[in-house]
N, CA, C and O atoms as CSV, one atom per row, in Angstrom:
chain,resi,resn,atom,element,x,y,z
A,1,MET,N,N,-45.568,94.661,81.732
A,1,MET,CA,C,-46.768,95.449,81.536
A,1,MET,C,C,-47.414,95.787,82.881
A,1,MET,O,O,-47.943,96.883,83.067
A,2,GLY,N,N,-47.365,94.844,83.805
A,2,GLY,CA,C,-47.969,95.094,85.108
A,2,GLY,C,C,-47.279,96.221,85.846
A,2,GLY,O,O,-47.934,97.102,86.402
A,3,ILE,N,N,-45.944,96.194,85.852
A,3,ILE,CA,C,-45.186,97.240,86.534
A,3,ILE,C,C,-45.386,98.574,85.827
A,3,ILE,O,O,-45.464,99.615,86.479
A,4,LEU,N,N,-45.469,98.551,84.514
A,4,LEU,CA,C,-45.717,99.784,83.761
A,4,LEU,C,C,-47.071,100.374,84.128
A,4,LEU,O,O,-47.187,101.586,84.311
A,5,GLY,N,N,-48.086,99.544,84.235
A,5,GLY,CA,C,-49.415,100.012,84.613
A,5,GLY,C,C,-49.452,100.580,86.010
A,5,GLY,O,O,-50.045,101.632,86.247
A,6,VAL,N,N,-48.814,99.881,86.942
A,6,VAL,CA,C,-48.774,100.358,88.327
A,6,VAL,C,C,-48.006,101.675,88.407
A,6,VAL,O,O,-48.453,102.618,89.060
A,7,SER,N,N,-46.852,101.740,87.744
A,7,SER,CA,C,-46.046,102.959,87.773
A,7,SER,C,C,-46.796,104.137,87.163
A,7,SER,O,O,-46.764,105.243,87.702
A,8,SER,N,N,-47.463,103.904,86.051
A,8,SER,CA,C,-48.218,104.971,85.387
A,8,SER,C,C,-49.340,105.473,86.283
A,8,SER,O,O,-49.582,106.678,86.366
A,9,ASN,N,N,-50.023,104.557,86.951
A,9,ASN,CA,C,-51.102,104.965,87.854
A,9,ASN,C,C,-50.576,105.725,89.068
A,9,ASN,O,O,-51.217,106.674,89.521
A,10,ILE,N,N,-49.432,105.331,89.597
A,10,ILE,CA,C,-48.843,106.045,90.732
A,10,ILE,C,C,-48.448,107.458,90.323
A,10,ILE,O,O,-48.715,108.419,91.043
A,11,ILE,N,N,-47.807,107.577,89.153
A,11,ILE,CA,C,-47.433,108.899,88.665
A,11,ILE,C,C,-48.685,109.747,88.451
A,11,ILE,O,O,-48.688,110.939,88.759
A,12,PHE,N,N,-49.751,109.134,87.924
A,12,PHE,CA,C,-51.010,109.855,87.737
A,12,PHE,C,C,-51.539,110.376,89.070
A,12,PHE,O,O,-51.947,111.534,89.167
A,13,LYS,N,N,-51.535,109.525,90.099
A,13,LYS,CA,C,-52.039,109.938,91.416
A,13,LYS,C,C,-51.226,111.108,91.970
A,13,LYS,O,O,-51.779,112.004,92.609
A,14,ILE,N,N,-49.927,111.100,91.726
A,14,ILE,CA,C,-49.079,112.209,92.189
A,14,ILE,C,C,-49.417,113.493,91.427
A,14,ILE,O,O,-49.493,114.569,92.021
A,15,ILE,N,N,-49.618,113.379,90.114
A,15,ILE,CA,C,-49.947,114.554,89.301
A,15,ILE,C,C,-51.312,115.115,89.679
A,15,ILE,O,O,-51.501,116.331,89.685
A,16,VAL,N,N,-52.272,114.234,89.995
A,16,VAL,CA,C,-53.628,114.668,90.340
A,16,VAL,C,C,-53.645,115.512,91.611
A,16,VAL,O,O,-54.529,116.352,91.780
A,17,ILE,N,N,-52.690,115.302,92.497
A,17,ILE,CA,C,-52.611,116.114,93.712
A,17,ILE,C,C,-52.488,117.591,93.340
A,17,ILE,O,O,-53.088,118.451,93.985
A,18,LYS,N,N,-51.717,117.875,92.310
A,18,LYS,CA,C,-51.505,119.265,91.892
A,18,LYS,C,C,-52.552,119.731,90.876
A,18,LYS,O,O,-52.963,120.891,90.899
A,19,PHE,N,N,-52.984,118.831,89.983
A,19,PHE,CA,C,-53.935,119.177,88.917
A,19,PHE,C,C,-55.182,118.305,89.044
A,19,PHE,O,O,-55.295,117.284,88.366
A,20,GLU,N,N,-56.110,118.695,89.900
A,20,GLU,CA,C,-57.301,117.892,90.190
A,20,GLU,C,C,-58.216,117.725,88.980
A,20,GLU,O,O,-58.999,116.776,88.933
A,21,GLY,N,N,-58.135,118.613,88.016
A,21,GLY,CA,C,-58.978,118.530,86.830
A,21,GLY,C,C,-58.697,117.315,85.958
A,21,GLY,O,O,-59.512,116.960,85.106
A,22,LEU,N,N,-57.552,116.676,86.163
A,22,LEU,CA,C,-57.197,115.503,85.361
A,22,LEU,C,C,-57.954,114.242,85.767
A,22,LEU,O,O,-57.908,113.238,85.056
A,23,ILE,N,N,-58.641,114.284,86.885
A,23,ILE,CA,C,-59.368,113.102,87.347
A,23,ILE,C,C,-60.366,112.629,86.294
A,23,ILE,O,O,-60.567,111.427,86.127
A,24,ALA,N,N,-60.983,113.556,85.593
A,24,ALA,CA,C,-61.965,113.203,84.554
A,24,ALA,C,C,-61.300,112.527,83.360
A,24,ALA,O,O,-61.977,111.859,82.579
A,25,TYR,N,N,-59.990,112.688,83.204
A,25,TYR,CA,C,-59.256,112.120,82.062
A,25,TYR,C,C,-58.243,111.078,82.534
A,25,TYR,O,O,-57.126,111.025,82.018
A,26,GLN,N,N,-58.620,110.253,83.504
A,26,GLN,CA,C,-57.681,109.299,84.088
A,26,GLN,C,C,-57.133,108.319,83.052
A,26,GLN,O,O,-55.921,108.124,82.967
A,27,TYR,N,N,-58.010,107.706,82.268
A,27,TYR,CA,C,-57.561,106.695,81.303
A,27,TYR,C,C,-56.569,107.292,80.314
A,27,TYR,O,O,-55.502,106.725,80.075
A,28,GLU,N,N,-56.923,108.435,79.743
A,28,GLU,CA,C,-56.067,109.066,78.746
A,28,GLU,C,C,-54.725,109.489,79.342
A,28,GLU,O,O,-53.677,109.314,78.720
A,29,THR,N,N,-54.770,110.048,80.555
A,29,THR,CA,C,-53.545,110.518,81.196
A,29,THR,C,C,-52.623,109.358,81.544
A,29,THR,O,O,-51.415,109.433,81.318
A,30,VAL,N,N,-53.186,108.289,82.092
A,30,VAL,CA,C,-52.369,107.117,82.438
A,30,VAL,C,C,-51.768,106.508,81.173
A,30,VAL,O,O,-50.612,106.086,81.178
A,31,LEU,N,N,-52.538,106.461,80.103
A,31,LEU,CA,C,-52.033,105.927,78.833
A,31,LEU,C,C,-50.885,106.781,78.300
A,31,LEU,O,O,-49.876,106.247,77.840
A,32,ILE,N,N,-51.033,108.089,78.360
A,32,ILE,CA,C,-49.967,108.986,77.899
A,32,ILE,C,C,-48.712,108.828,78.761
A,32,ILE,O,O,-47.599,108.815,78.237
A,33,ILE,N,N,-48.886,108.709,80.069
A,33,ILE,CA,C,-47.742,108.504,80.970
A,33,ILE,C,C,-47.034,107.196,80.633
A,33,ILE,O,O,-45.805,107.152,80.602
A,34,ALA,N,N,-47.794,106.127,80.381
A,34,ALA,CA,C,-47.199,104.834,80.031
A,34,ALA,C,C,-46.417,104.935,78.725
A,34,ALA,O,O,-45.315,104.397,78.617
A,35,ILE,N,N,-46.976,105.614,77.745
A,35,ILE,CA,C,-46.281,105.773,76.459
A,35,ILE,C,C,-44.990,106.565,76.644
A,35,ILE,O,O,-43.967,106.231,76.047
A,36,ILE,N,N,-45.033,107.606,77.464
A,36,ILE,CA,C,-43.823,108.398,77.727
A,36,ILE,C,C,-42.755,107.533,78.400
A,36,ILE,O,O,-41.580,107.610,78.041
A,37,ILE,N,N,-43.151,106.720,79.364
A,37,ILE,CA,C,-42.195,105.826,80.043
A,37,ILE,C,C,-41.580,104.853,79.045
A,37,ILE,O,O,-40.368,104.633,79.057
A,38,ILE,N,N,-42.407,104.270,78.184
A,38,ILE,CA,C,-41.905,103.320,77.179
A,38,ILE,C,C,-40.906,103.998,76.258
A,38,ILE,O,O,-39.837,103.448,75.995
A,39,VAL,N,N,-41.237,105.177,75.768
A,39,VAL,CA,C,-40.350,105.902,74.847
A,39,VAL,C,C,-39.027,106.245,75.531
A,39,VAL,O,O,-37.960,106.078,74.940
A,40,ILE,N,N,-39.093,106.722,76.769
A,40,ILE,CA,C,-37.864,107.085,77.491
A,40,ILE,C,C,-36.953,105.862,77.644
A,40,ILE,O,O,-35.758,105.940,77.359
A,41,PHE,N,N,-37.511,104.744,78.088
A,41,PHE,CA,C,-36.678,103.560,78.284
A,41,PHE,C,C,-36.180,102.987,76.958
A,41,PHE,O,O,-35.057,102.489,76.879
A,42,TYR,N,N,-36.998,103.055,75.937
A,42,TYR,CA,C,-36.568,102.565,74.619
A,42,TYR,C,C,-35.403,103.408,74.106
A,42,TYR,O,O,-34.423,102.868,73.593
A,43,LEU,N,N,-35.507,104.731,74.244
A,43,LEU,CA,C,-34.413,105.600,73.815
A,43,LEU,C,C,-33.158,105.375,74.646
A,43,LEU,O,O,-32.049,105.390,74.112
A,44,LEU,N,N,-33.324,105.165,75.949
A,44,LEU,CA,C,-32.160,104.871,76.792
A,44,LEU,C,C,-31.461,103.601,76.349
A,44,LEU,O,O,-30.232,103.532,76.344
A,45,MET,N,N,-32.237,102.597,75.979
A,45,MET,CA,C,-31.628,101.339,75.543
A,45,MET,C,C,-30.974,101.485,74.169
A,45,MET,O,O,-29.978,100.819,73.888
A,46,LEU,N,N,-31.518,102.338,73.318
A,46,LEU,CA,C,-30.941,102.516,71.989
A,46,LEU,C,C,-29.643,103.320,72.005
A,46,LEU,O,O,-28.693,102.980,71.300
A,47,ILE,N,N,-29.602,104.376,72.802
A,47,ILE,CA,C,-28.452,105.270,72.749
A,47,ILE,C,C,-27.412,105.004,73.832
A,47,ILE,O,O,-26.325,105.580,73.796
A,48,SER,N,N,-27.723,104.154,74.777
A,48,SER,CA,C,-26.830,103.954,75.917
A,48,SER,C,C,-25.999,102.689,75.772
A,48,SER,O,O,-26.286,101.810,74.960
A,49,LYS,N,N,-24.981,102.637,76.576
A,49,LYS,CA,C,-24.153,101.450,76.691
A,49,LYS,C,C,-24.791,100.502,77.703
A,49,LYS,O,O,-25.662,100.896,78.479
A,50,TYR,N,N,-24.354,99.276,77.683
A,50,TYR,CA,C,-24.886,98.261,78.591
A,50,TYR,C,C,-24.665,98.661,80.045
A,50,TYR,O,O,-25.545,98.460,80.881
A,51,THR,N,N,-23.517,99.217,80.351
A,51,THR,CA,C,-23.214,99.573,81.737
A,51,THR,C,C,-24.161,100.643,82.257
A,51,THR,O,O,-24.520,100.620,83.434
A,52,PHE,N,N,-24.575,101.583,81.409
A,52,PHE,CA,C,-25.522,102.615,81.828
A,52,PHE,C,C,-26.872,101.987,82.143
A,52,PHE,O,O,-27.504,102.329,83.142
A,53,PHE,N,N,-27.313,101.067,81.287
A,53,PHE,CA,C,-28.574,100.357,81.497
A,53,PHE,C,C,-28.509,99.568,82.802
A,53,PHE,O,O,-29.481,99.519,83.555
A,54,GLU,N,N,-27.364,98.954,83.062
A,54,GLU,CA,C,-27.169,98.185,84.294
A,54,GLU,C,C,-27.252,99.094,85.523
A,54,GLU,O,O,-27.817,98.699,86.543
A,55,LYS,N,N,-26.699,100.298,85.436
A,55,LYS,CA,C,-26.749,101.241,86.559
A,55,LYS,C,C,-28.180,101.691,86.834
A,55,LYS,O,O,-28.570,101.847,87.991
A,56,ILE,N,N,-28.961,101.900,85.785
A,56,ILE,CA,C,-30.369,102.269,85.961
A,56,ILE,C,C,-31.106,101.148,86.691
A,56,ILE,O,O,-31.886,101.412,87.606
A,57,LEU,N,N,-30.864,99.901,86.291
A,57,LEU,CA,C,-31.506,98.766,86.955
A,57,LEU,C,C,-31.108,98.689,88.428
A,57,LEU,O,O,-31.940,98.380,89.282
A,58,ILE,N,N,-29.850,98.966,88.723
A,58,ILE,CA,C,-29.386,98.935,90.113
A,58,ILE,C,C,-30.129,99.969,90.943
A,58,ILE,O,O,-30.528,99.684,92.072
A,59,VAL,N,N,-30.319,101.167,90.399
A,59,VAL,CA,C,-31.031,102.222,91.125
A,59,VAL,C,C,-32.471,101.799,91.400
A,59,VAL,O,O,-32.959,101.940,92.522
A,60,PHE,N,N,-33.154,101.276,90.369
A,60,PHE,CA,C,-34.552,100.869,90.554
A,60,PHE,C,C,-34.679,99.691,91.513
A,60,PHE,O,O,-35.578,99.677,92.354
A,61,GLU,N,N,-33.809,98.721,91.401
A,61,GLU,CA,C,-33.858,97.561,92.303
A,61,GLU,C,C,-33.567,97.981,93.735
A,61,GLU,O,O,-34.182,97.463,94.667
A,62,SER,N,N,-32.641,98.908,93.923
A,62,SER,CA,C,-32.338,99.393,95.271
A,62,SER,C,C,-33.529,100.124,95.867
A,62,SER,O,O,-33.861,99.936,97.037
A,63,ALA,N,N,-34.173,100.960,95.056
A,63,ALA,CA,C,-35.361,101.680,95.529
A,63,ALA,C,C,-36.476,100.710,95.896
A,63,ALA,O,O,-37.173,100.907,96.891
A,64,MET,N,N,-36.643,99.661,95.091
A,64,MET,CA,C,-37.682,98.681,95.374
A,64,MET,C,C,-37.367,97.922,96.671
A,64,MET,O,O,-38.254,97.714,97.499
A,65,GLY,N,N,-36.116,97.515,96.844
A,65,GLY,CA,C,-35.733,96.822,98.073
A,65,GLY,C,C,-35.910,97.704,99.300
A,65,GLY,O,O,-36.372,97.237,100.341
A,66,LEU,N,N,-35.543,98.978,99.182
A,66,LEU,CA,C,-35.713,99.913,100.286
A,66,LEU,C,C,-37.190,100.110,100.621
A,66,LEU,O,O,-37.556,100.194,101.793
A,67,SER,N,N,-38.034,100.182,99.598
A,67,SER,CA,C,-39.468,100.350,99.860
A,67,SER,C,C,-40.051,99.126,100.558
A,67,SER,O,O,-40.938,99.262,101.401
A,68,PHE,N,N,-39.563,97.928,100.216
A,68,PHE,CA,C,-40.024,96.724,100.915
A,68,PHE,C,C,-39.612,96.763,102.381
A,68,PHE,O,O,-40.396,96.410,103.262
A,69,MET,N,N,-38.384,97.193,102.637
A,69,MET,CA,C,-37.913,97.257,104.019
A,69,MET,C,C,-38.689,98.312,104.818
A,69,MET,O,O,-39.045,98.077,105.973
A,70,LEU,N,N,-38.951,99.474,104.203
A,70,LEU,CA,C,-39.708,100.515,104.893
A,70,LEU,C,C,-41.137,100.066,105.186
A,70,LEU,O,O,-41.665,100.325,106.267
A,71,SER,N,N,-41.757,99.394,104.222
A,71,SER,CA,C,-43.130,98.929,104.448
A,71,SER,C,C,-43.167,97.868,105.545
A,71,SER,O,O,-44.170,97.736,106.246
A,72,LEU,N,N,-42.089,97.120,105.696
A,72,LEU,CA,C,-42.017,96.126,106.764
A,72,LEU,C,C,-42.120,96.806,108.133
A,72,LEU,O,O,-42.750,96.273,109.047
A,73,PHE,N,N,-41.497,97.988,108.271
A,73,PHE,CA,C,-41.554,98.697,109.539
A,73,PHE,C,C,-42.902,99.373,109.769
A,73,PHE,O,O,-43.346,99.497,110.910
A,74,PHE,N,N,-43.553,99.808,108.700
A,74,PHE,CA,C,-44.854,100.467,108.850
A,74,PHE,C,C,-45.968,99.473,109.134
A,74,PHE,O,O,-46.840,99.735,109.962
A,75,VAL,N,N,-45.944,98.335,108.453
A,75,VAL,CA,C,-47.015,97.345,108.595
A,75,VAL,C,C,-46.767,96.446,109.792
A,75,VAL,O,O,-47.719,96.046,110.462
A,76,GLN,N,N,-45.532,96.120,110.075
A,76,GLN,CA,C,-45.104,95.261,111.168
A,76,GLN,C,C,-45.876,93.941,111.234
A,76,GLN,O,O,-46.685,93.727,112.137
A,77,PRO,N,N,-45.615,93.067,110.271
A,77,PRO,CA,C,-46.272,91.761,110.311
A,77,PRO,C,C,-45.685,90.895,111.426
A,77,PRO,O,O,-44.606,91.178,111.947
A,78,LEU,N,N,-46.403,89.851,111.775
A,78,LEU,CA,C,-45.902,88.927,112.797
A,78,LEU,C,C,-44.671,88.207,112.257
A,78,LEU,O,O,-44.596,87.885,111.071
A,79,SER,N,N,-43.706,87.957,113.145
A,79,SER,CA,C,-42.465,87.288,112.741
A,79,SER,C,C,-42.743,85.913,112.142
A,79,SER,O,O,-42.068,85.498,111.199
A,80,MET,N,N,-43.733,85.208,112.684
A,80,MET,CA,C,-44.073,83.875,112.181
A,80,MET,C,C,-44.601,83.970,110.748
A,80,MET,O,O,-44.298,83.108,109.923
A,81,ASP,N,N,-45.387,85.007,110.446
A,81,ASP,CA,C,-45.898,85.188,109.083
A,81,ASP,C,C,-44.765,85.479,108.106
A,81,ASP,O,O,-44.781,84.996,106.974
A,82,VAL,N,N,-43.781,86.267,108.537
A,82,VAL,CA,C,-42.632,86.558,107.682
A,82,VAL,C,C,-41.847,85.275,107.418
A,82,VAL,O,O,-41.464,85.009,106.279
A,83,ALA,N,N,-41.608,84.488,108.449
A,83,ALA,CA,C,-40.866,83.225,108.298
A,83,ALA,C,C,-41.609,82.264,107.369
A,83,ALA,O,O,-40.990,81.621,106.520
A,84,LYS,N,N,-42.944,82.160,107.526
A,84,LYS,CA,C,-43.730,81.291,106.641
A,84,LYS,C,C,-43.664,81.763,105.195
A,84,LYS,O,O,-43.671,80.949,104.272
A,85,GLY,N,N,-43.598,83.084,104.995
A,85,GLY,CA,C,-43.540,83.633,103.650
A,85,GLY,C,C,-42.239,83.350,102.937
A,85,GLY,O,O,-42.174,83.432,101.710
A,86,LEU,N,N,-41.199,83.016,103.685
A,86,LEU,CA,C,-39.908,82.700,103.077
A,86,LEU,C,C,-39.845,81.275,102.541
A,86,LEU,O,O,-38.936,80.935,101.784
A,87,ILE,N,N,-40.808,80.442,102.931
A,87,ILE,CA,C,-40.842,79.052,102.470
A,87,ILE,C,C,-41.684,78.986,101.199
A,87,ILE,O,O,-42.881,79.274,101.233
A,88,PRO,N,N,-41.064,78.606,100.069
A,88,PRO,CA,C,-41.834,78.560,98.820
A,88,PRO,C,C,-42.878,77.446,98.842
A,88,PRO,O,O,-42.580,76.313,99.219
A,89,THR,N,N,-44.086,77.773,98.443
A,89,THR,CA,C,-45.167,76.788,98.364
A,89,THR,C,C,-46.000,77.056,97.115
A,89,THR,O,O,-45.997,78.160,96.570
A,90,ILE,N,N,-46.702,76.035,96.682
A,90,ILE,CA,C,-47.645,76.174,95.570
A,90,ILE,C,C,-49.010,76.460,96.185
A,90,ILE,O,O,-49.443,75.735,97.081
A,91,PRO,N,N,-49.700,77.508,95.719
A,91,PRO,CA,C,-51.012,77.838,96.295
A,91,PRO,C,C,-51.972,76.656,96.220
A,91,PRO,O,O,-52.066,75.997,95.184
A,92,LYS,N,N,-52.683,76.384,97.310
A,92,LYS,CA,C,-53.614,75.249,97.368
A,92,LYS,C,C,-55.012,75.713,96.977
A,92,LYS,O,O,-55.951,75.656,97.771
A,93,VAL,N,N,-55.125,76.168,95.746
A,93,VAL,CA,C,-56.400,76.589,95.179
A,93,VAL,C,C,-56.536,75.958,93.800
A,93,VAL,O,O,-55.563,75.447,93.247
A,94,THR,N,N,-57.716,75.994,93.261
A,94,THR,CA,C,-57.908,75.474,91.910
A,94,THR,C,C,-57.054,76.292,90.954
A,94,THR,O,O,-57.135,77.521,90.931
A,95,GLY,N,N,-56.244,75.609,90.173
A,95,GLY,CA,C,-55.358,76.297,89.233
A,95,GLY,C,C,-54.116,76.870,89.882
A,95,GLY,O,O,-53.485,77.760,89.312
A,96,GLY,N,N,-53.746,76.388,91.057
A,96,GLY,CA,C,-52.582,76.906,91.771
A,96,GLY,C,C,-51.284,76.708,91.010
A,96,GLY,O,O,-50.415,77.579,91.012
A,97,LYS,N,N,-51.154,75.547,90.352
A,97,LYS,CA,C,-49.936,75.291,89.571
A,97,LYS,C,C,-49.870,76.215,88.362
A,97,LYS,O,O,-48.788,76.658,87.976
A,98,MET,N,N,-51.013,76.507,87.770
A,98,MET,CA,C,-51.048,77.423,86.634
A,98,MET,C,C,-50.698,78.842,87.096
A,98,MET,O,O,-50.027,79.587,86.382
A,99,LEU,N,N,-51.160,79.203,88.295
A,99,LEU,CA,C,-50.836,80.502,88.862
A,99,LEU,C,C,-49.327,80.628,89.070
A,99,LEU,O,O,-48.744,81.669,88.766
A,100,LEU,N,N,-48.699,79.581,89.584
A,100,LEU,CA,C,-47.261,79.563,89.784
A,100,LEU,C,C,-46.533,79.708,88.449
A,100,LEU,O,O,-45.574,80.473,88.339
A,101,ALA,N,N,-46.991,78.971,87.434
A,101,ALA,CA,C,-46.380,79.066,86.103
A,101,ALA,C,C,-46.535,80.475,85.533
A,101,ALA,O,O,-45.632,80.975,84.861
A,102,ALA,N,N,-47.666,81.112,85.796
A,102,ALA,CA,C,-47.887,82.477,85.307
A,102,ALA,C,C,-46.928,83.452,85.978
A,102,ALA,O,O,-46.393,84.347,85.323
A,103,PHE,N,N,-46.705,83.285,87.288
A,103,PHE,CA,C,-45.770,84.161,87.986
A,103,PHE,C,C,-44.363,84.007,87.422
A,103,PHE,O,O,-43.686,84.999,87.151
A,104,VAL,N,N,-43.928,82.767,87.246
A,104,VAL,CA,C,-42.585,82.520,86.716
A,104,VAL,C,C,-42.490,83.047,85.291
A,104,VAL,O,O,-41.496,83.675,84.923
A,105,GLY,N,N,-43.515,82.796,84.494
A,105,GLY,CA,C,-43.502,83.246,83.097
A,105,GLY,C,C,-43.446,84.750,82.963
A,105,GLY,O,O,-42.673,85.275,82.163
A,106,THR,N,N,-44.257,85.450,83.738
A,106,THR,CA,C,-44.259,86.909,83.626
A,106,THR,C,C,-42.994,87.519,84.203
A,106,THR,O,O,-42.556,88.581,83.762
A,107,THR,N,N,-42.406,86.852,85.185
A,107,THR,CA,C,-41.172,87.369,85.766
A,107,THR,C,C,-39.994,87.156,84.824
A,107,THR,O,O,-39.147,88.038,84.684
A,108,MET,N,N,-39.933,86.011,84.187
A,108,MET,CA,C,-38.776,85.672,83.373
A,108,MET,C,C,-38.897,86.072,81.904
A,108,MET,O,O,-37.880,86.160,81.217
A,109,ALA,N,N,-40.102,86.316,81.404
A,109,ALA,CA,C,-40.275,86.599,79.982
A,109,ALA,C,C,-39.524,87.855,79.563
A,109,ALA,O,O,-38.844,87.858,78.537
A,110,GLU,N,N,-39.640,88.907,80.340
A,110,GLU,CA,C,-38.958,90.159,79.986
A,110,GLU,C,C,-37.453,89.965,79.986
A,110,GLU,O,O,-36.768,90.416,79.068
A,111,ALA,N,N,-36.945,89.310,80.986
A,111,ALA,CA,C,-35.498,89.101,81.074
A,111,ALA,C,C,-34.995,88.243,79.923
A,111,ALA,O,O,-33.917,88.491,79.382
A,112,THR,N,N,-35.767,87.243,79.550
A,112,THR,CA,C,-35.335,86.335,78.507
A,112,THR,C,C,-35.423,86.957,77.121
A,112,THR,O,O,-34.477,86.867,76.338
A,113,PHE,N,N,-36.544,87.582,76.815
A,113,PHE,CA,C,-36.778,88.035,75.450
A,113,PHE,C,C,-36.258,89.433,75.153
A,113,PHE,O,O,-35.924,89.725,74.005
A,114,LEU,N,N,-36.179,90.297,76.145
A,114,LEU,CA,C,-35.764,91.672,75.883
A,114,LEU,C,C,-34.360,91.978,76.384
A,114,LEU,O,O,-33.548,92.548,75.655
A,115,SER,N,N,-34.074,91.604,77.613
A,115,SER,CA,C,-32.808,92.004,78.215
A,115,SER,C,C,-31.632,91.148,77.760
A,115,SER,O,O,-30.520,91.659,77.629
A,116,ARG,N,N,-31.848,89.876,77.518
A,116,ARG,CA,C,-30.742,88.980,77.185
A,116,ARG,C,C,-29.950,89.441,75.966
A,116,ARG,O,O,-28.720,89.443,76.020
A,117,PRO,N,N,-30.600,89.835,74.866
A,117,PRO,CA,C,-29.802,90.339,73.741
A,117,PRO,C,C,-28.975,91.574,74.100
A,117,PRO,O,O,-27.863,91.743,73.601
A,118,LEU,N,N,-29.517,92.437,74.965
A,118,LEU,CA,C,-28.746,93.611,75.392
A,118,LEU,C,C,-27.541,93.201,76.227
A,118,LEU,O,O,-26.455,93.759,76.075
A,119,PHE,N,N,-27.734,92.225,77.108
A,119,PHE,CA,C,-26.628,91.759,77.934
A,119,PHE,C,C,-25.525,91.161,77.063
A,119,PHE,O,O,-24.345,91.445,77.271
A,120,ILE,N,N,-25.905,90.336,76.091
A,120,ILE,CA,C,-24.931,89.686,75.222
A,120,ILE,C,C,-24.167,90.733,74.423
A,120,ILE,O,O,-22.946,90.652,74.289
A,121,LYS,N,N,-24.885,91.710,73.896
A,121,LYS,CA,C,-24.241,92.774,73.133
A,121,LYS,C,C,-23.332,93.604,74.027
A,121,LYS,O,O,-22.219,93.949,73.630
A,122,GLY,N,N,-23.794,93.927,75.229
A,122,GLY,CA,C,-23.003,94.729,76.157
A,122,GLY,C,C,-21.730,94.041,76.605
A,122,GLY,O,O,-20.709,94.697,76.811
A,123,LYS,N,N,-21.779,92.730,76.759
A,123,LYS,CA,C,-20.598,91.969,77.172
A,123,LYS,C,C,-19.687,91.645,75.994
A,123,LYS,O,O,-18.591,91.113,76.173
A,124,ARG,N,N,-20.156,91.974,74.774
A,124,ARG,CA,C,-19.424,91.686,73.528
A,124,ARG,C,C,-19.124,90.200,73.377
A,124,ARG,O,O,-18.026,89.815,72.973
A,125,TRP,N,N,-20.102,89.376,73.702
A,125,TRP,CA,C,-19.941,87.949,73.551
A,125,TRP,C,C,-20.129,87.562,72.090
A,125,TRP,O,O,-20.829,88.242,71.339
A,126,THR,N,N,-19.503,86.476,71.704
A,126,THR,CA,C,-19.623,85.927,70.346
A,126,THR,C,C,-19.961,84.449,70.455
A,126,THR,O,O,-20.303,83.964,71.534
A,127,ASN,N,N,-19.867,83.734,69.344
A,127,ASN,CA,C,-20.130,82.293,69.361
A,127,ASN,C,C,-19.141,81.534,70.241
A,127,ASN,O,O,-19.414,80.411,70.664
A,128,LYS,N,N,-18.006,82.143,70.510
A,128,LYS,CA,C,-17.007,81.498,71.392
A,128,LYS,C,C,-17.504,81.427,72.832
A,128,LYS,O,O,-16.979,80.642,73.622
A,129,ASN,N,N,-18.494,82.220,73.184
A,129,ASN,CA,C,-19.019,82.276,74.552
A,129,ASN,C,C,-20.297,81.475,74.719
A,129,ASN,O,O,-21.009,81.687,75.700
A,130,LEU,N,N,-20.621,80.576,73.820
A,130,LEU,CA,C,-21.874,79.830,73.880
A,130,LEU,C,C,-22.023,79.048,75.183
A,130,LEU,O,O,-23.136,78.938,75.697
A,131,LYS,N,N,-20.939,78.502,75.732
A,131,LYS,CA,C,-21.045,77.736,76.979
A,131,LYS,C,C,-21.396,78.636,78.147
A,131,LYS,O,O,-22.025,78.182,79.102
A,132,GLN,N,N,-21.012,79.878,78.096
A,132,GLN,CA,C,-21.356,80.818,79.172
A,132,GLN,C,C,-22.815,81.157,79.101
A,132,GLN,O,O,-23.310,81.933,79.918
């Protein structure tokens, strides 16, 4: 949901550049964009094969990785800050462990509940593949 909201808002900002009158209808426009994205991806998952879905994910993941690398060159953080960021830590704030659990939960929930059945179906696994 978070990525959908961010993506919808980014698309809205791009559309507003050309159609400034939409600024007054931001909520409605972003909601319509989100619904269109949901419908497109739902239809892709219904009518497509697993390999096609996998290729779409590869394209999006590659674009995301490239954007991280490009932002690294634009922002140019200190090397020590980058190295510290590679070491996993639990935030030292009130509720830090709950925050960590929320990050893991939101990251893994979609993969577990939505994508896993598609992967199993795409690989044509049966009860014989339970150990895998």
